[in-house]
C-alpha positions in Angstrom: 102.4 -78.4 -42.7 105.3 -77.7 -44.6 105.6 -79.8 -47.6 102.0 -80.8 -47.3 99.9 -81.7 -50.3 96.1 -82.4 -51.5 95.1 -85.1 -53.4 91.7 -86.0 -54.6 90.8 -89.8 -54.7 89.3 -90.5 -58.2 85.9 -90.4 -56.5 86.1 -86.9 -55.1 86.9 -85.8 -58.7 83.7 -87.5 -60.0 81.3 -86.2 -56.8 83.0 -82.6 -57.9 82.3 -82.7 -61.2 78.4 -84.2 -60.6 78.1 -81.0 -58.1 79.5 -78.9 -60.9 77.1 -80.4 -63.6 74.0 -80.4 -61.3 74.4 -77.0 -60.3 75.6 -75.6 -63.4 72.1 -76.5 -64.8 70.4 -73.7 -63.2 73.5 -71.1 -62.8 77.1 -72.1 -63.7 78.1 -68.9 -61.4 76.8 -70.4 -58.6 78.6 -73.5 -59.7 82.2 -71.6 -60.0 81.5 -70.2 -56.5 80.5 -73.3 -54.5 83.5 -75.6 -56.6 85.9 -72.2 -55.6 85.1 -72.6 -52.1 85.4 -76.1 -51.9 88.6 -76.2 -53.4 89.8 -72.9 -50.8 88.7 -75.0 -48.0 90.9 -77.4 -48.4 93.7 -75.3 -49.2 92.8 -74.2 -45.9 94.1 -77.6 -44.8 97.8 -77.4 -46.0 98.6 -75.3 -42.9 96.4 -76.5 -40.4 95.3 -80.2 -41.4 93.4 -80.7 -38.1 91.0 -77.1 -38.2 87.9 -78.9 -39.1 86.4 -81.5 -36.7 87.4 -85.3 -36.8 84.3 -87.1 -39.0 81.7 -88.5 -36.9 80.8 -91.4 -38.8 84.1 -92.3 -39.2 84.3 -95.5 -36.8 87.2 -96.0 -34.8 88.7 -92.4 -36.3 91.9 -91.9 -34.7 91.7 -88.2 -35.1 93.3 -88.2 -39.1 89.8 -88.5 -40.4 87.9 -84.7 -40.3 85.1 -83.8 -42.2 83.2 -80.3 -43.0 80.2 -78.7 -45.0 80.1 -75.9 -46.7 77.3 -75.0 -49.1 75.3 -78.3 -48.2 78.1 -80.2 -49.2 79.8 -82.7 -47.2 83.6 -82.8 -47.2 85.8 -85.5 -46.4 89.4 -85.9 -46.3 92.2 -88.0 -44.2 95.4 -85.7 -43.7 98.8 -88.9 -42.7 102.0 -87.6 -42.7 102.6 -84.8 -45.2 99.2 -85.8 -47.7 95.6 -84.4 -46.9 93.4 -86.7 -49.1 90.0 -86.1 -50.3 87.6 -89.3 -50.1 84.2 -87.9 -50.4 82.3 -85.0 -51.5 78.6 -85.4 -51.0 75.4 -83.6 -50.5 74.1 -83.5 -46.9 70.7 -85.0 -47.9 72.1 -88.3 -49.0 72.0 -90.5 -45.8 75.5 -90.9 -44.3 77.2 -94.5 -44.5 79.0 -95.4 -41.4 82.4 -96.5 -42.2 
């Protein structure tokens, strides 16, 4: 979508920082790879905001809430008009909450 932008919520930024710290304890290189691949996957939404499936945990999802998994991390975002807002970044072993 021309003119779209990605906005990372404070929560998503904190979760990305936490996952980086956790992975980098064992391997800073792997932490960089995971972060880079998550960012690249989100960049893909700039042209195709509906490229990932609707979020199955979102109650009454009108299709604007989307989610995908990469490296065992689940990324949830919402697109509305020209803004793609990253809402959550959590490990898939964490119990999902319906919202």
